[in-house]
GUDOFI-577157 format. One record per residue (C-alpha): residue number from 1; residue in one letter; x, y, z. Coordinates in steps of 0.02 Angstrom, whole numbers. Example, Ala and Ser with C-alpha at 12.3 -4.5 7.8 and 13.67 -1.06 7.14 Angstrom:
<zafis>
+-----+------+--------+--------+--------+
| pos | code |     px |     py |     pz |
+-----+------+--------+--------+--------+
|   1 |    A |    615 |   -225 |    390 |
|   2 |    S |    684 |    -53 |    357 |
+-----+------+--------+--------+--------+
</zafis>
This chain:
<zafis>
+-----+------+--------+--------+--------+
| pos | code |     px |     py |     pz |
+-----+------+--------+--------+--------+
|   1 |    M |   8040 |   9511 |   8624 |
|   2 |    S |   7940 |   9411 |   8502 |
|   3 |    I |   7758 |   9466 |   8464 |
|   4 |    N |   7612 |   9335 |   8394 |
|   5 |    D |   7519 |   9365 |   8250 |
|   6 |    D |   7354 |   9405 |   8328 |
|   7 |    G |   7334 |   9594 |   8300 |
|   8 |    P |   7289 |   9694 |   8146 |
|   9 |    K |   7383 |   9619 |   7976 |
|  10 |    V |   7514 |   9787 |   7928 |
|  11 |    S |   7544 |   9807 |   7747 |
|  12 |    I |   7723 |   9857 |   7688 |
|  13 |    Y |   7738 |   9912 |   7491 |
|  14 |    I |   7925 |   9925 |   7441 |
|  15 |    S |   7934 |  10001 |   7243 |
|  16 |    T |   8082 |   9941 |   7163 |
|  17 |    F |   8192 |   9947 |   6984 |
|  18 |    N |   8325 |   9868 |   6964 |
|  19 |    R |   8421 |   9857 |   7135 |
|  20 |    L |   8409 |   9702 |   7161 |
|  21 |    E |   8547 |   9663 |   7307 |
|  22 |    K |   8462 |   9821 |   7403 |
|  23 |    L |   8272 |   9773 |   7390 |
|  24 |    K |   8344 |   9569 |   7483 |
|  25 |    R |   8427 |   9712 |   7601 |
|  26 |    A |   8242 |   9792 |   7623 |
|  27 |    I |   8158 |   9631 |   7617 |
|  28 |    D |   8282 |   9554 |   7761 |
|  29 |    S |   8246 |   9709 |   7875 |
|  30 |    V |   8052 |   9667 |   7853 |
|  31 |    F |   8065 |   9481 |   7884 |
|  32 |    A |   8183 |   9535 |   8018 |
|  33 |    Q |   8029 |   9618 |   8127 |
|  34 |    D |   7966 |   9565 |   8305 |
|  35 |    Y |   7773 |   9577 |   8239 |
|  36 |    L |   7712 |   9444 |   8137 |
|  37 |    N |   7564 |   9511 |   8089 |
|  38 |    W |   7622 |   9585 |   7905 |
|  39 |    E |   7581 |   9572 |   7708 |
|  40 |    L |   7742 |   9620 |   7607 |
|  41 |    L |   7681 |   9697 |   7420 |
|  42 |    I |   7831 |   9689 |   7325 |
|  43 |    C |   7782 |   9822 |   7160 |
|  44 |    D |   7894 |   9800 |   7034 |
|  45 |    D |   7927 |   9932 |   6916 |
|  46 |    A |   7986 |   9864 |   6753 |
|  47 |    S |   8165 |   9784 |   6811 |
|  48 |    T |   8255 |   9678 |   6705 |
|  49 |    D |   8382 |   9637 |   6844 |
|  50 |    G |   8344 |   9449 |   6900 |
|  51 |    T |   8206 |   9538 |   7027 |
|  52 |    F |   8039 |   9446 |   6934 |
|  53 |    E |   8124 |   9281 |   6979 |
|  54 |    F |   8203 |   9334 |   7145 |
|  55 |    S |   8009 |   9394 |   7199 |
|  56 |    S |   7917 |   9270 |   7125 |
|  57 |    E |   8007 |   9119 |   7210 |
|  58 |    L |   7990 |   9231 |   7396 |
|  59 |    E |   7794 |   9256 |   7346 |
|  60 |    L |   7785 |   9052 |   7339 |
|  61 |    R |   7884 |   9010 |   7458 |
|  62 |    D |   7797 |   9129 |   7599 |
|  63 |    D |   7627 |   9171 |   7584 |
|  64 |    R |   7640 |   9363 |   7657 |
|  65 |    V |   7712 |   9410 |   7510 |
|  66 |    R |   7618 |   9468 |   7361 |
|  67 |    Y |   7723 |   9506 |   7193 |
|  68 |    F |   7662 |   9631 |   7085 |
|  69 |    R |   7763 |   9723 |   6920 |
|  70 |    N |   7729 |   9827 |   6773 |
|  71 |    E |   7773 |   9784 |   6601 |
|  72 |    S |   7834 |   9943 |   6551 |
|  73 |    N |   7914 |  10068 |   6690 |
|  74 |    K |   7795 |  10189 |   6763 |
|  75 |    G |   7875 |  10272 |   6895 |
|  76 |    A |   7920 |  10264 |   7093 |
|  77 |    C |   7737 |  10344 |   7146 |
|  78 |    E |   7623 |  10238 |   7005 |
|  79 |    T |   7711 |  10093 |   7066 |
|  80 |    R |   7686 |  10120 |   7242 |
|  81 |    N |   7486 |  10142 |   7217 |
|  82 |    L |   7485 |   9954 |   7151 |
|  83 |    G |   7551 |   9907 |   7320 |
|  84 |    I |   7442 |  10029 |   7415 |
|  85 |    F |   7275 |   9989 |   7328 |
|  86 |    N |   7307 |   9805 |   7323 |
|  87 |    A |   7339 |   9795 |   7521 |
|  88 |    K |   7246 |   9687 |   7637 |
|  89 |    G |   7310 |   9731 |   7801 |
|  90 |    K |   7207 |   9885 |   7922 |
|  91 |    F |   7397 |   9995 |   7926 |
|  92 |    I |   7506 |  10012 |   7793 |
|  93 |    T |   7672 |  10099 |   7775 |
|  94 |    G |   7802 |  10134 |   7643 |
|  95 |    L |   7990 |  10038 |   7632 |
|  96 |    D |   8108 |  10122 |   7501 |
|  97 |    D |   8200 |   9955 |   7418 |
|  98 |    D |   8386 |  10041 |   7466 |
|  99 |    D |   8331 |  10072 |   7663 |
| 100 |    E |   8281 |   9960 |   7806 |
| 101 |    F |   8167 |   9947 |   7945 |
| 102 |    T |   8257 |   9935 |   8125 |
| 103 |    P |   8179 |   9763 |   8220 |
| 104 |    N |   8054 |   9850 |   8326 |
| 105 |    R |   7972 |   9982 |   8186 |
| 106 |    L |   7803 |   9858 |   8174 |
| 107 |    S |   7782 |   9845 |   8344 |
| 108 |    F |   7792 |  10036 |   8385 |
| 109 |    F |   7688 |  10113 |   8290 |
| 110 |    L |   7554 |   9962 |   8325 |
| 111 |    K |   7575 |  10009 |   8530 |
| 112 |    N |   7582 |  10185 |   8515 |
| 113 |    W |   7476 |  10186 |   8387 |
| 114 |    D |   7287 |  10314 |   8406 |
| 115 |    D |   7143 |  10333 |   8302 |
| 116 |    R |   7128 |  10551 |   8346 |
| 117 |    Y |   7299 |  10563 |   8221 |
| 118 |    S |   7307 |  10566 |   8042 |
| 119 |    F |   7472 |  10455 |   8039 |
| 120 |    L |   7608 |  10444 |   8144 |
| 121 |    C |   7808 |  10435 |   8090 |
| 122 |    C |   7967 |  10442 |   8191 |
| 123 |    N |   8157 |  10496 |   8168 |
| 124 |    F |   8245 |  10403 |   8039 |
| 125 |    K |   8459 |  10384 |   8037 |
| 126 |    N |   8546 |  10406 |   7879 |
| 127 |    K |   8700 |  10269 |   7859 |
| 128 |    Y |   8847 |  10326 |   7741 |
| 129 |    L |   8990 |  10216 |   7647 |
| 130 |    T |   9114 |  10296 |   7774 |
| 131 |    G |   8994 |  10206 |   7930 |
| 132 |    K |   8931 |  10347 |   7982 |
| 133 |    E |   8768 |  10357 |   8070 |
| 134 |    V |   8703 |  10536 |   8054 |
| 135 |    Y |   8508 |  10556 |   8154 |
| 136 |    Y |   8387 |  10671 |   8050 |
| 137 |    Y |   8292 |  10764 |   8171 |
| 138 |    K |   8381 |  10853 |   8316 |
| 139 |    I |   8240 |  10857 |   8466 |
| 140 |    K |   8268 |  10817 |   8652 |
| 141 |    K |   8080 |  10795 |   8664 |
| 142 |    E |   7998 |  10609 |   8657 |
| 143 |    H |   7889 |  10665 |   8542 |
| 144 |    C |   7823 |  10808 |   8445 |
| 145 |    I |   7638 |  10847 |   8360 |
| 146 |    F |   7605 |  10932 |   8192 |
| 147 |    N |   7461 |  10981 |   8076 |
| 148 |    Y |   7453 |  11013 |   7915 |
| 149 |    K |   7508 |  11213 |   7931 |
| 150 |    D |   7684 |  11143 |   7978 |
| 151 |    M |   7700 |  11043 |   7828 |
| 152 |    L |   7674 |  11196 |   7697 |
| 153 |    F |   7852 |  11225 |   7684 |
| 154 |    E |   7977 |  11077 |   7761 |
| 155 |    N |   7927 |  10885 |   7778 |
| 156 |    E |   7908 |  10872 |   7948 |
| 157 |    A |   7828 |  10690 |   7913 |
| 158 |    S |   7985 |  10598 |   7829 |
| 159 |    N |   7984 |  10493 |   7706 |
| 160 |    Q |   7881 |  10349 |   7779 |
| 161 |    I |   7755 |  10355 |   7867 |
| 162 |    F |   7624 |  10223 |   7962 |
| 163 |    T |   7418 |  10227 |   7951 |
| 164 |    L |   7243 |  10168 |   7912 |
| 165 |    T |   7248 |  10073 |   7722 |
| 166 |    E |   7118 |  10172 |   7702 |
| 167 |    R |   7158 |  10328 |   7745 |
| 168 |    L |   7312 |  10318 |   7589 |
| 169 |    Q |   7178 |  10254 |   7488 |
| 170 |    Q |   7033 |  10380 |   7524 |
| 171 |    I |   7167 |  10515 |   7456 |
| 172 |    H |   7195 |  10410 |   7325 |
| 173 |    G |   7388 |  10369 |   7347 |
| 174 |    F |   7531 |  10475 |   7289 |
| 175 |    D |   7508 |  10587 |   7113 |
| 176 |    K |   7583 |  10497 |   6972 |
| 177 |    T |   7615 |  10674 |   6920 |
| 178 |    V |   7720 |  10721 |   7030 |
| 179 |    K |   7918 |  10703 |   6997 |
| 180 |    R |   8005 |  10752 |   7159 |
| 181 |    L |   7949 |  10748 |   7327 |
| 182 |    Q |   7816 |  10633 |   7333 |
| 183 |    D |   7825 |  10588 |   7487 |
| 184 |    W |   7782 |  10731 |   7556 |
| 185 |    D |   7661 |  10790 |   7463 |
| 186 |    T |   7542 |  10664 |   7478 |
| 187 |    W |   7558 |  10684 |   7677 |
| 188 |    L |   7541 |  10851 |   7654 |
| 189 |    R |   7363 |  10807 |   7605 |
| 190 |    L |   7345 |  10650 |   7740 |
| 191 |    S |   7363 |  10788 |   7874 |
| 192 |    F |   7242 |  10888 |   7793 |
| 193 |    R |   7111 |  10774 |   7772 |
| 194 |    Y |   7147 |  10671 |   7955 |
| 195 |    G |   7189 |  10804 |   8043 |
| 196 |    H |   7357 |  10813 |   8141 |
| 197 |    F |   7506 |  10680 |   8166 |
| 198 |    V |   7643 |  10646 |   8291 |
| 199 |    R |   7837 |  10614 |   8271 |
| 200 |    Y |   7903 |  10497 |   8370 |
| 201 |    N |   8091 |  10556 |   8415 |
| 202 |    V |   8142 |  10365 |   8414 |
| 203 |    C |   8229 |  10298 |   8279 |
| 204 |    T |   8145 |  10130 |   8195 |
| 205 |    Y |   8222 |  10171 |   8001 |
| 206 |    I |   8369 |  10179 |   7914 |
| 207 |    M |   8420 |  10258 |   7780 |
| 208 |    N |   8548 |  10221 |   7653 |
| 209 |    H |   8669 |  10320 |   7555 |
| 210 |    D |   8761 |  10196 |   7469 |
| 211 |    H |   8713 |  10208 |   7297 |
| 212 |    Q |   8860 |  10227 |   7149 |
| 213 |    P |   8858 |  10369 |   7038 |
| 214 |    S |   8771 |  10280 |   6907 |
| 215 |    E |   8611 |  10259 |   7020 |
| 216 |    I |   8554 |  10424 |   6978 |
| 217 |    R |   8369 |  10442 |   7083 |
| 218 |    V |   8234 |  10480 |   6957 |
| 219 |    S |   8166 |  10613 |   7072 |
| 220 |    Q |   8323 |  10710 |   7088 |
| 221 |    N |   8312 |  10769 |   6885 |
| 222 |    E |   8166 |  10899 |   6925 |
| 223 |    K |   8263 |  11059 |   7007 |
| 224 |    I |   8231 |  11059 |   7204 |
| 225 |    A |   8154 |  11247 |   7179 |
| 226 |    D |   8040 |  11200 |   7020 |
| 227 |    S |   7970 |  11069 |   7151 |
| 228 |    L |   7945 |  11171 |   7292 |
| 229 |    L |   7834 |  11274 |   7195 |
| 230 |    S |   7760 |  11137 |   7113 |
| 231 |    L |   7684 |  11075 |   7290 |
| 232 |    A |   7634 |  11221 |   7324 |
| 233 |    K |   7518 |  11222 |   7159 |
| 234 |    R |   7472 |  11075 |   7177 |
| 235 |    N |   7395 |  11092 |   7366 |
| 236 |    R |   7333 |  11267 |   7319 |
| 237 |    E |   7199 |  11281 |   7425 |
| 238 |    L |   7297 |  11225 |   7603 |
| 239 |    Y |   7411 |  11413 |   7584 |
| 240 |    S |   7314 |  11554 |   7622 |
| 241 |    N |   7378 |  11709 |   7486 |
| 242 |    D |   7512 |  11737 |   7601 |
| 243 |    E |   7604 |  11545 |   7629 |
| 244 |    Y |   7600 |  11542 |   7445 |
| 245 |    R |   7672 |  11730 |   7414 |
| 246 |    Y |   7793 |  11666 |   7535 |
| 247 |    M |   7840 |  11508 |   7440 |
| 248 |    E |   7830 |  11595 |   7283 |
| 249 |    F |   8002 |  11725 |   7382 |
| 250 |    I |   8060 |  11566 |   7431 |
| 251 |    V |   8072 |  11474 |   7253 |
| 252 |    N |   8134 |  11648 |   7202 |
| 253 |    S |   8255 |  11666 |   7293 |
| 254 |    M |   8350 |  11495 |   7282 |
| 255 |    K |   8342 |  11544 |   7090 |
| 256 |    G |   8444 |  11703 |   7128 |
| 257 |    N |   8282 |  11816 |   7081 |
| 258 |    M |   8252 |  11934 |   7241 |
| 259 |    F |   8162 |  12074 |   7261 |
| 260 |    F |   8198 |  12227 |   7375 |
| 261 |    S |   7995 |  12263 |   7405 |
| 262 |    E |   7984 |  12074 |   7436 |
| 263 |    S |   8131 |  12023 |   7544 |
| 264 |    L |   8108 |  12173 |   7656 |
| 265 |    Y |   7926 |  12139 |   7689 |
| 266 |    W |   7989 |  11960 |   7747 |
| 267 |    T |   8119 |  12018 |   7835 |
| 268 |    Y |   7991 |  12130 |   7919 |
| 269 |    K |   7852 |  11967 |   7937 |
| 270 |    K |   7962 |  11854 |   7991 |
| 271 |    K |   8070 |  11962 |   8112 |
| 272 |    N |   8245 |  11880 |   8005 |
| 273 |    P |   8342 |  11988 |   7948 |
| 274 |    K |   8432 |  11875 |   7832 |
| 275 |    F |   8325 |  11908 |   7692 |
| 276 |    I |   8368 |  12075 |   7662 |
| 277 |    V |   8556 |  12022 |   7716 |
| 278 |    K |   8565 |  11878 |   7568 |
| 279 |    Y |   8463 |  12012 |   7429 |
| 280 |    F |   8604 |  12132 |   7467 |
| 281 |    L |   8752 |  11988 |   7447 |
| 282 |    K |   8671 |  11911 |   7306 |
| 283 |    R |   8675 |  12119 |   7208 |
+-----+------+--------+--------+--------+
</zafis>
């Protein structure tokens, strides 16, 4: 099905840094959309691999493409915000430069949009060099509805969402101080501000795992345990005292710093014996 451009404009932002060939693949998936009223905001974090030349030429060929460039490297969050705060569409969504949309991603979200929800998101599949493809969320329901409390200990919203542009701007986009779990942090704040969100059990996003050893993601340089604690600290007002205490327990467990009293408390509280079992196994 081909959908004309009579509907609302959708802004798509891509942050990129020195991954031109992968960027081309991501862009191809945008041009393959069955919904045509979109704008693509290519946000270049000072690449030196020909991204400037390629994107500038593409911008001249198609007026739906807009190219922005940092003169120096500023990181993924600040670069994404370059797109978010220059977006002209009613709706907005993101795409990582090494991933792909399925052709129906935009039309699916537009068809299912409901202003009552803060944002929509979908299942996605991981695609590996071996050709193996694995769907991330193993659920049978057609969709699930969550609130911000469901986001305190797990990112239920995946890495990309679809929402009203003004909403993402109102929460000031991505926090540029965050080094890891940036998506989680942003969607948590968005759901706290605007309410429940819906995740559909439909795959409209492909996460490619075809990186070379030299392509180290900046976000991986910070340990996950430290990132989790930072997430809770930044959003402390969203966590009750007990919830924050539980996050501290999780982080300490990941670091191997387990205490008997806390392990016993959370075994009782969560009705899960794994905590006390793990304590004795770690001794």
